[in-house]
N, C-alpha and C positions, 0 to 999 in steps of 0.2 A: 092635713094636707094630703088633694089626692095630685097626685102625679098619675102623668102619662104612659103604661110602658111601655106604649105601642114605639113611643117614640125613644124614652131611654133607651129598646133594644136598638133601634135601628143604630143610635145615638155611640153606643154598647159595641157595636159590628166595625161602624168605620172605623176603628181607636181600635178595634183585632187582628183590622187589615193592618193599619200605618200606610206607612208610602207605597205602599204596593199597589199595580192598580188591581179594581176587580176581577178580572180576568185570571190577571200570574195568581192572584189571591184564592181566587176557586181553581185552578190546577196548581199551587200548593199543597191544596186540597182533597184532589184525587177527583174533579171534579171535571165531567168533558163540557158541560154545558157554565154561561155567566154565572155560577146559584149567588154570588156576591151580590153582585144588583139586584135577583127575585132579593137576596134580604134586606138591603141597606132603602131600595123602594120601598119595602112595606107591604109587598104582591104576599107573603106571604117570611114563616119563619119559622128557621128550622128546633129543634129539641134541646132543653136544657144538655143530655150529653151530646149533644152533637158538634154546642159550639164549645162545653167545655173539652172537646178534639179537637176540634179548633186551634183550641188555644193552648194547649199545648204540643199543636202541630208550628204552631210560632213561634215557642221558641221557651215558655211560660212554663217556671215545671206545676202544678195545678196540683199537690201532692201540698207541696213544700207555701201555694197560695191559701188553701184552706187551713194549714197550718198556722199560718197569720192571722186570720180572720177569727178562729176563736181561740189566738193568745196563745194555744200547746194542742196540741196532737191527739180528740178525742180518739178512742179506739176503731170503733170502727174503719177510720179514713189509715191502716194502714191489713184490712181484713179487706177492701172492694181496691175496685177500681174505681176512683170518685168522677171517670171519662163515662162512664158506662151507669144504662141508665140504672141499676144495683145504687151504684153510686149516687144518685142524684135523688133515687128513694128516701136513701138512708137520709146523708144529707138531713132534706125536707125531713122526716121523718122526726129525727137528734133536736131539729129547732127546735123546734111547736113540743117537745116535753113530753107534760101531763096535758095539754092542751085534749082536748078533743072535737073527733074530727066534722062533730056539726059548729064548734064552739069556730075555730076555724075556720067553716064554711061560711060561717054566717061575717066573719069581718072579713074576709074577703069575697063576696059576696061571687061565691061562683058554685056549681051543684056539687051537697056533698059524697054524695057517687064521684065527682072528677078527681073531688079529694081524695078518700080513700084509695082509689088505680090507682092516682098519682106517691102515695105514698109509700104506696101495698107495691114500686111498681109494675103493676098491671098495665098503666100505661104511660106516655112521657108526659109531662108540658115545655107548651111550646118554650119561647123564650120569659117572651112578656109575662104569661099566669107562672114562669119560674118564679121574676120577680118580684112579682107579684105574692106571691106565698114565700120568699126572704119574708120580703118588709110587713109580713101581714104576721110568720111569726116568733121571725130574733129582733122585728123595728130597727133593723141593721144593715139596711138595700145599698143604703151606702159606702158601708166602712167595706161591704161587704167587695163591693166592683172596684173599689181605693186596690187590692190586692191583685186583678188585671193589668187595669188601666189610671194613670192620673182623671181623675170625676172633674175637678176645673178646669179638662177641655174638653169635657160634653156638655153643649149646650143643654141641652137639656135638663143638669143634675147641676152646673155650676153654681149658680145664683147662694140652691139647696146649702151644695157646697159646703162654698165658703158662711155661709149660715149656721153649720154644721164644729166648722170650725173654731170658730167666733164661743159658740157654744161650749166647745170643748176646754178654752181657752178661761174666760167665763169661769167655769171650776175648774181647774191649774187652780187659776187667782186666789178667789174669794167660793172654794170651799163651801160656805155660807150659805152662799148664789143658790145652790141645787135643795138644800131644805127652805128656803124658802119658797122656793120655785112650788116645794111642794104641798105648805101649809096655801097658794093661795090655792090649792084644789080642791080644801076642804071644804065641805057642805056651807058649814057651817060657818067660812068664810065671807063665803058668797052669797049670802044670807043674810050678807050686812048692808044695811041703802046705801052706805059709804064706805069710805077704806075708812078703818081709824088708822091712824098716830099710832104707834106702838105694841099692835093685835099682832104681830106677826112678832115679834118683840116676844112677843110673853110665852105664842106658842110657838114654842125652841127653844126657845133657855138662851138667848142673846144681847146685847146692847139697842139700842133704841139707837145708838149711831152702825150699828152691825144692819140694822133695818134697813138704816135710810141708801146708805154704800151698797149693799146688795139688790134695792131694787132699782138705785140710779144706773148701774151694772147692765140689771135684765134688761130694763129699755135702752143701754145706749145698743146694747147687741142686739135689739128689736128680737130677743126674746121671752115680751112682758106687754103692754101698750096698756092703757087707763082707758076704761072704761064705763061712761054710765055715776061718774066717781070709782070704778072700785079698779082694781089691777086684775090685770086675766091674760090669759096663759094666751100666748098669738098662736102654740103647736106642742103635742107635747113628746118629745125630742128622746130618744133613747141609745143618752150617752156614751161611748163605753173610751172610757180618758186612758186607756189604752195603748193611743196610736203614739205618744208621745212617752219610753218609759221612762225617761231624769223624768219625768213634770207626771206620773199615773205611780215612784215609787213618790213621791214626795206627798203627794195627796190622798197615799193610803195610808201613810204614815202622820199626816193630818187627821184622820179620823180616826185611825185611834188613841190618838190622844185623845182629839173630843172625846172619848169613852172611856177611857181613862178618869179621864177631869170631870165627865158626873158620877164614876165611879167614888174618884177622894171628896165630892162636895154628897153624900150620900145618896141619890135617883136610885129611883126602884128600873130595875131591869134582870137579864141574867148576866151577868160577868159568873163565866165559870173555870176552874182547868185541871185538867188531869193531869201527871206527867207516865209513862210507863214504857214499861220494854216491850217488844213485840216483832211479829218474824218481817220478812221486808215482803213474801205473801202477803201477808195483811195488812202491811201498808198501804199495799194500794191500793186491798178493798176497803178499807178506812177511805184515804184521797176518794176511793168511786162512789165514797157515801155520797165524802165533801160536797163534789159536783154537783150529784144528780143531786142533796139536797136540793143545794142555790138552785138551778135548774124548777126547781116544784116553786121555793119561797117564792123565785121570779114572776111561776105559772101563777100561786094564790095576786099577789102581785098587783095581775093584768089584771085580773078578773074582777078580787073588790069592788064592794060599790057597799053604800056610800062610801067618800072620802073622812075620815075618819080625827087620825089621828098620825102627825110627821114619827114617822119611828126608822131608829137606826141598826142594822143587820152588820156586827161585823162575828168573824166567825175567822178561826186562828187556827193552822193547822200546819207543822210543818220537823221535821226531822233534830234532831238537836247534836248529832252523832257529824250532821252535816258541817261545820260550824266549825268545827275539835277537827275533823280531817283537812284545812283551812284553813286548817293558824299553825306559824313559822314551827 
């Protein structure tokens, strides 16, 4: 879905200003001119660092907001000021992971030279370009904006936010919808003359009743539509289920139990474990490796063509002594 990053930027800046007048907000930011009017009218846009600095001056803890976006504090966040040009560069470079500059440039339709300079901090992206890169590298622009303001109140994003929340709810309530969505992306399904009842259930290993339940929910929430006899995705969304902590915990446990059920059924796959003693420093190193591995897997997934298999990837790392320390 194409987004109007210029209009999104204007709406975001208005929301950041809140109930203050444009002149008062401009003075609060240290400007003698009515810069807020210039920004909100779209005549000129501030850099990403300027906007994050404005958010800080408005009373937002930017470091805490970014930690909420990540759902944990990445190492770089404690090393640099996130409202600085270097902080913006570190954020964008971290989000792109192992995706090459050329690939980011191609996906964002921007010059690879501009992308490289932004990622290195040699130049600063304006707010529309910053939002474009957040979406390009993470597919989570709406979640990013949500840690700074109420996305439902932004006219340019209100509908998209409602759809994302409905999608998130479906992932919580009927987790198999996520596997069915991925099955609909398979090249083999797209080559079918028309939808075959039971094809999806056979491909992901669920019952016919569960297949029908998933399709009905996905259609009702607007995630899929029937076109020329086949179901197709309206838009590929990156659904971050961590927004609702309780529901996210439940859905994590659900997928782990799904993997356990396949293990007990004798399905092929990698089901391994290792219990070990290690230093605290090395535990943190392993933890960092886990996170890097997860980012790399996501990067591979994002670039993988054609779509031929639906895969469940589960990986656990936890200190067993933490539970013992909490025990009475």
